[in-house]
N, C-alpha and C positions, 0 to 999 in steps of 0.2 A: 619673471617667470609665471606662467599661468597655473592655476588652481587645478589640480588633477580632479577629474570628474568622477563622480560616484559609479562604478560600473552596474550597468544594466543587471547583470547577474546578483550584485547586491540588492538590489529592490526586490527582484524575484524571492530571493532567500528571506529577506526580511518579511515579505508577504507570505511566504510558506510558513515561517516561523508563527507570526500573528494567525494564521489561519489553524494551526495547529493547536494553539492555545486557547483562542477565542472564537473560533469560527468566522465565515466569512464579513460578518459586520465588525468584525476587528482590524480588518485588512482596510485602513485609511491612510490616504498618502502622507498627511501632516504626522500622523503618530509612526508612519514608517520613516520618514525622514527624521524624526526627532529620535528613533532607535538607533538611526546610522548616524546621528549625530552631524547632519547636513540640512540644507533648506530645502522646501520642495520643488524649487525651480527646476532643479538638475532632472526630477521625474521624469517633465513633461518632454525633455531630450529623447528619451526612450519609448515613451506610452502616450498616447492621444487623451486617455482617461483611464479612470480606476478599471474599468471593464477589461481594458485592452490588458492592464496589468493581470487581471484575474484570469484571463484567457492564457497568458504566458506562463502563469503559475500552474494552471491545469495541464498544460503542453510538459512542463516541466515534471509534474508530479506522473504524466504517463510515461513519459520518457525514460524516466528513471525506474519505475516501479513496474513497468511492462518491458519494452524494448530493452534497456540496460540489465536487467534480472533475466529475461530469456537468453540473451547474447551470452551472460555468463554461464549459465547452466548449461547451454549448447558447448562453449569453452572449455569448460571442465569437465563436461561429460560424465561417464558414469552410469552404473545399472539406472533402470527406471525409478525404482524407488530412492535411491540416492539423490536423484535430479528433481524429484518432486520434494523431498525434504529442504534441500538446497533452496529451491525457489520459495517454499514457505518461510524459512528462515531468512533468506534476504528480504522479503516483503512483508511478512507480519511480525517480526521482531526486531529490538532494536530501538533507537531514539530518533532516527531520522525518517524512514517512509511510514511506521506504523501510525505516529499521531497523528500524520498528513494523512492517510488513506481513512483512518477513523474519520477525521473531520469532514474528507471530501463525502463520506457515506452520509453523515448528519447533514450535510449541505444540500445533498441529491433529493434530500426528502421535501425539500422546500422549492429546488429549482429544477423544472422539468430539462434544461439543457445540460445541467450537471448531472443530472440523473442518466441522459443518453449517453454521456460520456463515461459515467461509470460502468454503465451496461456494456460498452465496448471493451474496457478494460475487463472487467469481469468475463465477459464471453472470450476474450484471450487467455484469462487464466484458467479458465475451465476447460479450454481447447487443451491446454497443457496436460492437465491433469487426466482426461479422458484419452489422449494419447498415452500418457505413461502407464496408466492403471489399465488399458487396453493390453499391454504388452503380457500382463499377467491373469488377466480374466476376460474370458471369451463373450460372455453374456452381456450384451449391450444396455440392457436394463440396469443390470447390476453395477456395469462401468460408470452409467449415469447417477447411481445412488451414491455409489463410493464416491464420486467426484463431489456430489453435492455434501455428503457429509464431511469429507475433508476440507473443503470451504467454509461450511460453516462452523465447523470447530475452530478454525484458523481465525475466524473473524468473531465469533460468538463468545469465545472463551475469554476476550477482553471485556466484556460486558458483564460475566457469570460472577455472582458475589458468593456462591455457595460452597460448603466446605466438602469434603470428601471422605468422611469417617474413617480417619486415621491413615489416608494418603496424602501424600503432597499434590498439588496442581500437576506437577511437572509429570510424576509417575501416572497420574491417570491421562494427561496427554500423551504420553509415550505408550501407553497400552490403546487407547484410540487409534493412534497413527497405526499400531500393530494391526488391528483389525482392518482399517480401511485399507493397508498396505498388503494384507494376506501373510504376514510374518508371524512367525512363533512368539508366544509369548514370552516375555523376557523377566514375568514375575515384579508385581510391584509391591509385596510384603517383606 
């Protein structure tokens, strides 16, 4: 009876975990094999080299964080504000996509090809924001500004260490969303 091969997906997942915790330099075939409890020989049955794995990881990140998120947002429907909120929650919260997204952003600062990929992903995300915000805001300049603010808050709040003078971060984020999405204030005190 033959030994079962470690699936291609397992190598990609191990690579994404390594990327999320240690950046692209942490994605090493030997380290991944060790984390999977296998030898590195099986790796080369799926990937020509480390670069091929990195590309497969970026493909997976893009598919999950854009294609699958947009498909789910469309499938579940709802009002534009609900759809924006759902897309943001699927992408920028949780233990799966957020750490990978932040790691890709850091990586893109040093790698032009990754920066190009990130730009494509962010452009697709911004297109959704523009479309949804455009349903309740007619001024194209304001649509663009609100879209930018929403995106900057979704990403930047993970890097901000400031306190909010008696308010929780969740309360302030909720109020920021109210402002961007032109919703009545729900009060945060």
